Residue frames relative to the residue before (quaternion, step in Angstrom):
aa qw qx qy qz dx dy dz
M 1.0000 0.0000 0.0000 0.0000 0.00 0.00 0.00
T 0.6137 0.5543 -0.3473 0.4421 3.59 1.06 -0.70
A 0.6484 0.5121 -0.3123 0.4688 3.56 1.01 -0.84
I 0.6443 0.5238 -0.3241 0.4534 3.60 0.96 -0.84
L 0.6910 0.4721 -0.2831 0.4685 3.58 0.87 -0.94
G 0.6180 0.5395 -0.3432 0.4575 3.57 1.09 -0.66
L 0.6589 0.4884 -0.2958 0.4898 3.55 0.98 -0.85
A 0.6342 0.5332 -0.3289 0.4531 3.58 1.02 -0.80
A 0.6536 0.5081 -0.3139 0.4649 3.60 0.94 -0.86
C 0.6422 0.5193 -0.3159 0.4669 3.57 1.02 -0.81
E 0.6707 0.4955 -0.2932 0.4676 3.58 0.91 -0.91
F 0.6423 0.5168 -0.3319 0.4585 3.59 1.02 -0.74
R 0.6349 0.5122 -0.3313 0.4741 3.59 1.02 -0.73
I 0.6221 0.5249 -0.3375 0.4727 3.58 1.07 -0.71
A 0.6413 0.5199 -0.3181 0.4662 3.59 1.01 -0.84
L 0.6315 0.5160 -0.3272 0.4773 3.59 1.06 -0.73
R 0.6772 0.4977 -0.2928 0.4560 3.57 0.90 -0.93
N 0.7192 0.4309 -0.2426 0.4881 3.57 1.04 -0.77
R 0.4912 -0.7015 0.3905 0.3379 3.58 1.33 0.20
W 0.3644 0.7393 -0.5038 0.2587 3.63 1.18 0.29
V 0.6240 0.5352 -0.3473 0.4512 3.59 0.99 -0.74
A 0.6841 0.4839 -0.2878 0.4638 3.57 0.85 -0.97
I 0.6547 0.5155 -0.3161 0.4535 3.58 0.96 -0.86
A 0.6777 0.4942 -0.2996 0.4547 3.59 0.86 -0.95
V 0.6612 0.5016 -0.3091 0.4643 3.59 0.93 -0.90
A 0.6744 0.5007 -0.3042 0.4493 3.59 0.88 -0.93
M 0.6522 0.5159 -0.3230 0.4518 3.61 0.92 -0.86
M 0.6878 0.4776 -0.2949 0.4603 3.58 0.82 -0.95
A 0.6641 0.5131 -0.3150 0.4433 3.60 0.91 -0.86
V 0.6787 0.4929 -0.2996 0.4546 3.58 0.85 -0.96
F 0.7062 0.4556 -0.2810 0.4634 3.59 0.76 -0.99
A 0.6410 0.5262 -0.3341 0.4479 3.60 0.98 -0.76
L 0.6686 0.4882 -0.3066 0.4697 3.60 0.95 -0.83
V 0.6319 0.5217 -0.3362 0.4642 3.59 1.00 -0.74
L 0.6840 0.4685 -0.2890 0.4786 3.58 0.89 -0.90
S 0.6070 0.5530 -0.3575 0.4449 3.58 1.05 -0.65
A 0.6858 0.4630 -0.2798 0.4869 3.57 1.01 -0.80
A 0.7208 0.4517 -0.2562 0.4590 3.56 0.90 -0.93
G 0.7163 0.4816 -0.2598 0.4331 3.58 1.08 -0.67
S 0.5062 0.6769 -0.4170 0.3342 3.58 1.22 0.14
A 0.5060 0.6944 -0.4120 0.3033 3.59 1.18 -0.38
P 0.7291 0.4464 -0.2873 0.4320 3.67 0.80 -0.85
T 0.3876 0.7729 -0.4640 0.1927 3.63 1.22 -0.17
G 0.7125 0.4588 -0.2688 0.4578 3.55 0.80 -0.97
E 0.6530 0.5435 -0.3168 0.4218 3.57 1.07 -0.68
V 0.7591 0.3709 -0.2142 0.4902 3.60 0.90 -0.80
G 0.4421 -0.7271 0.4352 0.2941 3.59 1.24 -0.13
A 0.5370 0.6076 -0.4082 0.4194 3.59 1.18 0.43
D 0.5767 -0.5770 0.4402 0.3752 3.54 -1.24 0.37
R 0.6988 -0.4974 0.3228 0.4000 3.55 -1.27 0.43
L 0.6806 0.4998 -0.3065 0.4394 3.59 0.88 -0.88
S 0.6280 0.5345 -0.3448 0.4484 3.63 0.99 -0.72
V 0.6547 0.4890 -0.3073 0.4876 3.57 1.00 -0.80
T 0.6304 0.5293 -0.3280 0.4634 3.56 1.04 -0.78
V 0.6306 0.5330 -0.3337 0.4549 3.59 1.00 -0.81
A 0.6239 0.5297 -0.3445 0.4599 3.61 0.99 -0.76
S 0.6678 0.4778 -0.2985 0.4864 3.59 1.02 -0.78
L 0.6488 0.5198 -0.3136 0.4588 3.58 1.01 -0.81
T 0.5734 0.5796 -0.3793 0.4374 3.60 1.13 -0.56
S 0.6673 0.4857 -0.2991 0.4789 3.57 0.94 -0.88
L 0.6227 0.5280 -0.3359 0.4698 3.59 1.08 -0.71
A 0.6800 0.5126 -0.2966 0.4323 3.56 0.85 -0.99
V 0.5967 0.5805 -0.3674 0.4147 3.60 1.03 -0.73
Y 0.7382 0.3924 -0.2238 0.5009 3.59 1.00 -0.77
L 0.7685 0.4310 -0.2197 0.4189 3.56 0.77 -1.04
V 0.6472 0.5366 -0.3386 0.4224 3.63 0.92 -0.82
P 0.6731 0.4658 -0.3255 0.4732 3.68 0.81 -0.81
L 0.6370 0.5304 -0.3356 0.4475 3.59 1.02 -0.77
L 0.6609 0.4944 -0.3090 0.4725 3.60 0.89 -0.87
A 0.6544 0.5196 -0.3177 0.4482 3.58 0.94 -0.87
L 0.6798 0.4836 -0.2944 0.4662 3.58 0.89 -0.89
L 0.6563 0.5094 -0.3176 0.4571 3.59 0.99 -0.77
M 0.6614 0.4818 -0.3119 0.4828 3.59 1.09 -0.59
A 0.7459 0.4595 -0.2202 0.4289 3.58 1.04 -0.80
F 0.5759 0.6501 -0.3932 0.3018 3.61 1.02 -0.66
D 0.7167 0.4435 -0.2413 0.4810 3.58 1.15 -0.63
A 0.4301 0.7631 -0.4277 0.2230 3.58 1.27 -0.22
V 0.7753 0.2519 -0.1402 0.5619 3.59 0.96 -0.84
A 0.6615 0.5194 -0.3129 0.4414 3.59 0.88 -0.95
G 0.6473 0.5219 -0.3204 0.4538 3.58 1.02 -0.76
E 0.6339 0.5198 -0.3272 0.4701 3.57 1.05 -0.77
I 0.6459 0.5147 -0.3191 0.4648 3.59 1.02 -0.79
E 0.6878 0.4931 -0.2918 0.4457 3.59 0.84 -0.96
R 0.7072 0.4425 -0.2610 0.4858 3.59 1.02 -0.80
G 0.4595 -0.7067 0.4298 0.3234 3.59 1.24 -0.17
T 0.5105 0.6673 -0.4072 0.3582 3.59 1.23 0.34
L 0.4833 0.6831 -0.4431 0.3217 3.61 1.20 -0.19
P 0.6444 0.5072 -0.3579 0.4467 3.69 0.86 -0.75
L 0.6431 0.5089 -0.3244 0.4714 3.59 1.04 -0.76
L 0.6453 0.5303 -0.3178 0.4487 3.56 0.98 -0.85
L 0.6949 0.4809 -0.2752 0.4584 3.57 1.00 -0.82
T 0.5880 0.5576 -0.3852 0.4416 3.59 1.24 -0.14
Y 0.5134 0.6381 -0.4292 0.3808 3.59 1.22 -0.23
P 0.5268 -0.6394 0.4524 0.3301 3.59 -1.12 0.57
A 0.5291 0.5736 -0.4362 0.4481 3.55 0.66 1.18
S 0.4724 -0.6721 0.4948 0.2833 3.55 -1.00 0.82
R 0.6606 -0.4939 0.3748 0.4233 3.57 -1.28 0.22
G 0.6097 0.5533 -0.3486 0.4479 3.55 1.10 -0.64
R 0.6697 0.4826 -0.2992 0.4787 3.58 1.00 -0.80
I 0.6036 0.5400 -0.3551 0.4669 3.59 1.07 -0.67
L 0.6569 0.5007 -0.2961 0.4797 3.55 0.97 -0.90
A 0.6475 0.5202 -0.3188 0.4567 3.58 0.99 -0.82
G 0.6378 0.5306 -0.3306 0.4499 3.59 1.00 -0.76
K 0.6524 0.4964 -0.3072 0.4833 3.56 0.96 -0.86
A 0.6615 0.5230 -0.3104 0.4389 3.57 0.95 -0.88
I 0.6375 0.5266 -0.3327 0.4534 3.60 0.95 -0.83
A 0.6650 0.5031 -0.3068 0.4588 3.59 0.92 -0.90
H 0.6953 0.4684 -0.2812 0.4671 3.58 0.88 -0.91
L 0.6354 0.5076 -0.3308 0.4787 3.58 1.06 -0.67
A 0.6214 0.5288 -0.3410 0.4668 3.58 1.07 -0.68
T 0.6298 0.5213 -0.3234 0.4764 3.57 1.04 -0.79
L 0.6758 0.4896 -0.2870 0.4704 3.55 0.91 -0.93
A 0.6422 0.5233 -0.3262 0.4553 3.59 0.98 -0.82
L 0.6367 0.5212 -0.3263 0.4654 3.59 1.00 -0.79
A 0.6599 0.5048 -0.3055 0.4652 3.58 0.94 -0.90
L 0.6662 0.4953 -0.3029 0.4680 3.59 0.94 -0.87
A 0.6451 0.5282 -0.3292 0.4433 3.58 0.94 -0.85
V 0.6732 0.4776 -0.2973 0.4799 3.58 0.94 -0.86
G 0.6851 0.4976 -0.2938 0.4435 3.58 0.87 -0.95
Y 0.7167 0.4272 -0.2567 0.4878 3.56 0.76 -1.02
G 0.6214 0.5443 -0.3399 0.4496 3.57 1.06 -0.71
S 0.6355 0.5217 -0.3256 0.4669 3.59 1.02 -0.77
A 0.6547 0.5027 -0.3090 0.4724 3.57 0.97 -0.85
A 0.6471 0.5124 -0.3195 0.4654 3.59 1.00 -0.81
A 0.6438 0.5208 -0.3271 0.4552 3.59 0.95 -0.83
A 0.6446 0.5136 -0.3182 0.4685 3.58 1.02 -0.80
A 0.6525 0.5094 -0.3150 0.4643 3.58 1.02 -0.79
F 0.6659 0.5001 -0.3043 0.4625 3.61 0.94 -0.86
A 0.6140 0.5826 -0.3508 0.4007 3.59 1.09 -0.65
V 0.7958 0.2972 -0.1460 0.5070 3.60 1.09 -0.62
D 0.7804 0.2606 -0.1398 0.5510 3.61 1.22 -0.32
P 0.3317 -0.7704 0.5073 0.1978 3.62 -0.39 1.16
A 0.6687 0.5030 -0.3008 0.4576 3.60 1.18 -0.50
A 0.3829 0.7622 -0.4614 0.2439 3.59 1.26 0.09
A 0.5333 0.6423 -0.4068 0.3710 3.60 1.17 -0.43
N 0.5671 0.6042 -0.3811 0.4100 3.60 1.18 -0.46
G 0.6958 0.4773 -0.2700 0.4639 3.58 1.19 -0.49
L 0.4262 0.7334 -0.4528 0.2747 3.61 1.23 -0.05
P 0.6317 0.5150 -0.3645 0.4505 3.67 0.89 -0.70
A 0.6473 0.5104 -0.3188 0.4679 3.59 1.01 -0.79
L 0.6502 0.5129 -0.3199 0.4603 3.59 1.02 -0.77
L 0.6502 0.5002 -0.3174 0.4757 3.60 0.96 -0.81
R 0.6315 0.5223 -0.3268 0.4707 3.59 1.02 -0.78
L 0.6423 0.5158 -0.3174 0.4697 3.56 1.02 -0.82
F 0.6388 0.5481 -0.3342 0.4241 3.60 0.98 -0.82
W 0.7576 0.3840 -0.2517 0.4639 3.60 0.62 -1.04
S 0.6313 0.5058 -0.3561 0.4678 3.61 1.07 -0.50
S 0.5899 0.5487 -0.3620 0.4689 3.61 1.18 -0.53
L 0.6276 0.5215 -0.3340 0.4718 3.58 1.07 -0.71
L 0.6378 0.5094 -0.3273 0.4760 3.60 1.01 -0.76
L 0.6396 0.5092 -0.3230 0.4767 3.59 1.00 -0.80
G 0.6589 0.5036 -0.3084 0.4659 3.57 0.95 -0.84
A 0.6297 0.5329 -0.3351 0.4552 3.59 1.02 -0.76
S 0.6139 0.5533 -0.3462 0.4440 3.59 1.03 -0.75
F 0.7422 0.4011 -0.2328 0.4838 3.57 0.83 -0.95
L 0.5412 0.5600 -0.4171 0.4686 3.60 1.18 -0.27
G 0.6562 0.5111 -0.3079 0.4619 3.58 0.93 -0.90
L 0.6528 0.4954 -0.3118 0.4809 3.57 0.97 -0.85
G 0.6442 0.5263 -0.3224 0.4517 3.59 1.01 -0.77
Y 0.6367 0.5094 -0.3295 0.4760 3.59 1.00 -0.77
A 0.6456 0.5192 -0.3249 0.4561 3.59 0.95 -0.84
L 0.6562 0.4977 -0.3070 0.4769 3.59 0.94 -0.87
S 0.6406 0.5348 -0.3209 0.4479 3.59 0.99 -0.83
A 0.6760 0.4839 -0.2926 0.4724 3.57 0.98 -0.85
V 0.6682 0.4951 -0.3044 0.4644 3.59 1.02 -0.75
A 0.7017 0.4825 -0.2779 0.4445 3.59 0.90 -0.92
R 0.1489 -0.8446 0.4933 0.1457 3.60 1.06 -0.90
R 0.7171 0.2839 -0.2414 0.5890 3.60 1.27 0.17
P 0.5329 -0.6692 0.4026 0.3258 3.62 -0.78 0.96
G 0.6444 0.5298 -0.3330 0.4395 3.59 0.97 -0.79
A 0.6774 0.4720 -0.2871 0.4857 3.55 0.92 -0.91
A 0.6426 0.5240 -0.3237 0.4558 3.58 1.01 -0.80
A 0.6343 0.5223 -0.3310 0.4640 3.59 1.01 -0.77
G 0.6523 0.5136 -0.3125 0.4617 3.57 0.96 -0.84
L 0.6574 0.4977 -0.3055 0.4763 3.58 0.98 -0.84
A 0.6393 0.5349 -0.3301 0.4430 3.59 0.99 -0.81
I 0.6671 0.4783 -0.3034 0.4839 3.59 0.90 -0.88
G 0.6344 0.5351 -0.3293 0.4503 3.58 1.03 -0.77
V 0.6515 0.5008 -0.3123 0.4767 3.58 0.97 -0.85
W 0.6374 0.5211 -0.3318 0.4606 3.60 0.98 -0.80
L 0.6648 0.5022 -0.3109 0.4574 3.59 0.88 -0.89
V 0.6846 0.4895 -0.2948 0.4527 3.58 0.89 -0.91
M 0.7652 0.4124 -0.2190 0.4433 3.57 0.72 -1.08
I 0.7493 0.3983 -0.2162 0.4830 3.59 1.04 -0.69
V 0.7882 0.3048 -0.1538 0.5120 3.60 0.94 -0.82
L 0.7766 0.3897 -0.2168 0.4450 3.57 0.48 -1.19
Y 0.5736 0.6062 -0.3786 0.4003 3.60 1.08 -0.64
D 0.7098 0.4431 -0.2617 0.4810 3.58 0.81 -0.99
L 0.6188 0.5318 -0.3479 0.4617 3.58 1.05 -0.68
G 0.6420 0.5185 -0.3162 0.4680 3.57 1.04 -0.78
L 0.6454 0.5100 -0.3174 0.4718 3.58 1.00 -0.81
L 0.6450 0.5227 -0.3208 0.4559 3.56 0.98 -0.83
A 0.6534 0.5033 -0.3121 0.4716 3.58 0.97 -0.84
A 0.6502 0.5149 -0.3158 0.4609 3.59 1.01 -0.78
I 0.6375 0.5206 -0.3293 0.4628 3.60 1.02 -0.75
V 0.6470 0.5126 -0.3164 0.4674 3.57 0.96 -0.86
A 0.6777 0.4828 -0.2924 0.4713 3.59 0.94 -0.87
D 0.6640 0.5208 -0.3035 0.4425 3.59 1.06 -0.74
G 0.2188 -0.8275 0.4944 0.1517 3.58 1.12 -0.60
G 0.7275 -0.4354 0.2470 0.4691 3.58 0.93 0.83
G 0.4311 0.7247 -0.4356 0.3149 3.58 1.23 0.38
P 0.8111 -0.2916 0.1898 0.4701 3.59 -1.24 -0.40
F 0.5897 0.5626 -0.3864 0.4317 3.62 1.06 -0.55
T 0.6790 0.5062 -0.2938 0.4432 3.58 0.85 -0.96
T 0.7589 0.4023 -0.2116 0.4662 3.57 0.89 -0.93
G 0.8018 0.3322 -0.1566 0.4714 3.60 1.02 -0.70
V 0.7692 0.3678 -0.1887 0.4873 3.58 0.90 -0.92
F 0.6127 0.6130 -0.3409 0.3640 3.57 0.94 -0.92
P 0.6712 0.4897 -0.3373 0.4426 3.69 0.78 -0.83
W 0.6676 0.4985 -0.3096 0.4583 3.61 0.98 -0.78
L 0.6332 0.5137 -0.3365 0.4711 3.58 1.08 -0.66
L 0.6044 0.5337 -0.3560 0.4724 3.60 1.09 -0.60
L 0.6861 0.4850 -0.2803 0.4642 3.57 0.93 -0.92
A 0.6194 0.5704 -0.3425 0.4168 3.60 1.14 -0.56
N 0.6823 0.4309 -0.2783 0.5208 3.59 1.20 -0.44
P 0.4385 -0.7264 0.4488 0.2804 3.65 -0.57 1.04
A 0.6320 0.5346 -0.3418 0.4450 3.59 1.05 -0.68
D 0.6763 0.4695 -0.2971 0.4835 3.59 0.92 -0.83
A 0.6352 0.5218 -0.3312 0.4632 3.59 1.00 -0.78
F 0.6212 0.5380 -0.3268 0.4668 3.59 1.05 -0.78
R 0.6851 0.4743 -0.2912 0.4701 3.57 0.87 -0.91
L 0.6324 0.5320 -0.3275 0.4581 3.58 0.99 -0.80
F 0.6644 0.5201 -0.3087 0.4391 3.58 0.89 -0.94
N 0.7208 0.4469 -0.2652 0.4587 3.58 0.82 -0.93
L 0.6857 0.4682 -0.2993 0.4702 3.59 0.99 -0.72
A 0.6059 0.5758 -0.3647 0.4104 3.59 1.05 -0.66
A 0.7458 0.3772 -0.2088 0.5079 3.59 1.07 -0.70
S 0.5509 0.6369 -0.3808 0.3819 3.58 1.28 0.04
E 0.4476 -0.6740 0.5230 0.2680 3.53 -1.14 0.70
A 0.7245 0.4104 -0.2300 0.5037 3.58 1.25 -0.29
T 0.1670 0.8253 -0.5241 0.1275 3.58 1.09 0.69
T 0.6572 0.5302 -0.3227 0.4276 3.57 0.97 -0.79
A 0.5986 0.5632 -0.3674 0.4353 3.57 1.22 -0.29
A 0.6805 0.4358 -0.2859 0.5151 3.58 1.23 -0.31
A 0.3029 -0.7898 0.5105 0.1547 3.53 -0.52 1.17
G 0.7404 0.4671 -0.3062 0.3739 3.49 -1.33 0.32
I 0.8576 0.1105 -0.0192 0.5020 3.55 0.27 -1.24
G 0.3731 0.7595 -0.4684 0.2541 3.57 1.29 0.08
G 0.6535 0.5156 -0.3221 0.4510 3.60 0.97 -0.80
A 0.6534 0.4982 -0.3146 0.4754 3.57 1.00 -0.79
A 0.6160 0.5538 -0.3487 0.4383 3.59 1.06 -0.70
N 0.6802 0.4726 -0.2894 0.4798 3.57 1.09 -0.67
A 0.6954 0.4979 -0.2720 0.4411 3.59 1.14 -0.60
I 0.7289 0.3859 -0.2231 0.5196 3.63 1.09 -0.65
P 0.4893 -0.6772 0.4539 0.3098 3.64 -0.74 0.97
A 0.5387 -0.6550 0.4294 0.3106 3.54 -0.96 0.92
M 0.6356 0.5494 -0.3427 0.4205 3.61 1.04 -0.70
Q 0.6106 0.5287 -0.3556 0.4704 3.60 1.10 -0.58
A 0.6492 0.4971 -0.3158 0.4814 3.58 0.99 -0.81
L 0.6416 0.5208 -0.3242 0.4604 3.60 0.99 -0.80
A 0.6267 0.5393 -0.3411 0.4473 3.58 1.00 -0.79
S 0.6513 0.5058 -0.3135 0.4708 3.59 0.99 -0.81
V 0.6576 0.5121 -0.3075 0.4591 3.59 0.92 -0.93
A 0.7013 0.4752 -0.2691 0.4581 3.60 0.99 -0.84
L 0.6942 0.4846 -0.2814 0.4516 3.61 1.05 -0.69
W 0.5902 0.6257 -0.3680 0.3532 3.59 1.04 -0.68
P 0.6326 0.5220 -0.3720 0.4346 3.69 0.86 -0.67
F 0.6456 0.5110 -0.3294 0.4621 3.60 0.99 -0.76
L 0.6481 0.5106 -0.3131 0.4704 3.57 0.99 -0.84
A 0.6816 0.5015 -0.2923 0.4455 3.57 0.87 -0.97
F 0.6975 0.4469 -0.2853 0.4821 3.61 0.90 -0.85
G 0.5733 0.5566 -0.3814 0.4648 3.58 1.17 -0.43
L 0.6473 0.4979 -0.3063 0.4890 3.57 1.01 -0.83
A 0.6529 0.5206 -0.3185 0.4486 3.59 0.96 -0.85
L 0.6686 0.4912 -0.3058 0.4670 3.59 0.93 -0.86
F 0.6260 0.5286 -0.3355 0.4649 3.58 1.03 -0.76
A 0.6793 0.4811 -0.2920 0.4709 3.60 0.93 -0.90
L 0.6560 0.5155 -0.3249 0.4454 3.60 0.99 -0.80
R 0.6427 0.5259 -0.3284 0.4500 3.60 1.05 -0.67
K 0.6332 0.5217 -0.3289 0.4677 3.58 1.23 -0.36
V 0.5898 0.5811 -0.3634 0.4270 3.58 1.28 -0.31
T 0.1456 -0.7748 0.6109 0.0727 3.55 -0.89 0.98
P 0.5161 -0.6663 0.4359 0.3156 3.62 -0.87 0.89
C-alpha cells in the first residue's frame, strides 16, 4: 500500500505540473455554472426544486465531459512512460504492474474527484442562492458525484488499456478520441437509427434496453435520471430511464470499472520494457 500511495502522490504532482488539475477543475466549474443558469427555466413546469433540475442538466454534461477528461488523463499513462524511456525504471521498483496501475488510477481519480467537487459544488451554490428548497436536491447531487467517479474510473481503465496497446502517445491519443466518439456519440446515434428502422418491433422492446445497459455512459445516465424528480426536464432518454430499473443501470455502472481495469492490467502485462 505504501508503494501505491507513493506512486499516486508522484502522479498527482505530475498532473499539477502539467496543469491537468487546473484544466479539469476549470472545465467542470465553467460548464456546471453555465448549465445551472441555463437549466433553471423548467423548474416551475416540472414542480421540482432548482437543484434537482440542475442535477438533471449536470447528468447530461457528465456523460460527455467526464469520459473525455478521464481518457485525456489516461492516454499518456503507459505510452508516455515508454516514449520517455522511464518505463524500465518504473518496473524496477518493488511494486507489481497492478500496483503501478493502481497508483496512477488513484492520482487520476483524485484529480477527477476534485474537479467534480468544484464543478458540482459551484452549481449547488448557485441553486441555493436563488431557491431555499434546493436542499431537496442534495441526495441527487451526491448520487451524481459518486456515480460520476465510477463513470470516470471506467474510462480511465479503458484509457490505460489503449495507452498500453498503442505504446506511442500520438497513437494513444487518437485511439482515446476514437473510443470517446464511438461510445459517447456514435453509439446512441446508432441505437436511434436502429429504433427508427425497427418501428417498435422486437429490437426496441427486447434488445434496446440491454444495449443501453451495456454502455457505461448510457447506464450512468439511466441510473441518475431514473431516481431524479426532474426526469421530464431531460429530453431524449427520459422514457428509457422510467422503463429500465435503476438497479440494473447501477449494476452496469459499478461493474464497468472492474472490467476496464482488468483490460488495462492485461494490456500492461503484455508490454515489455
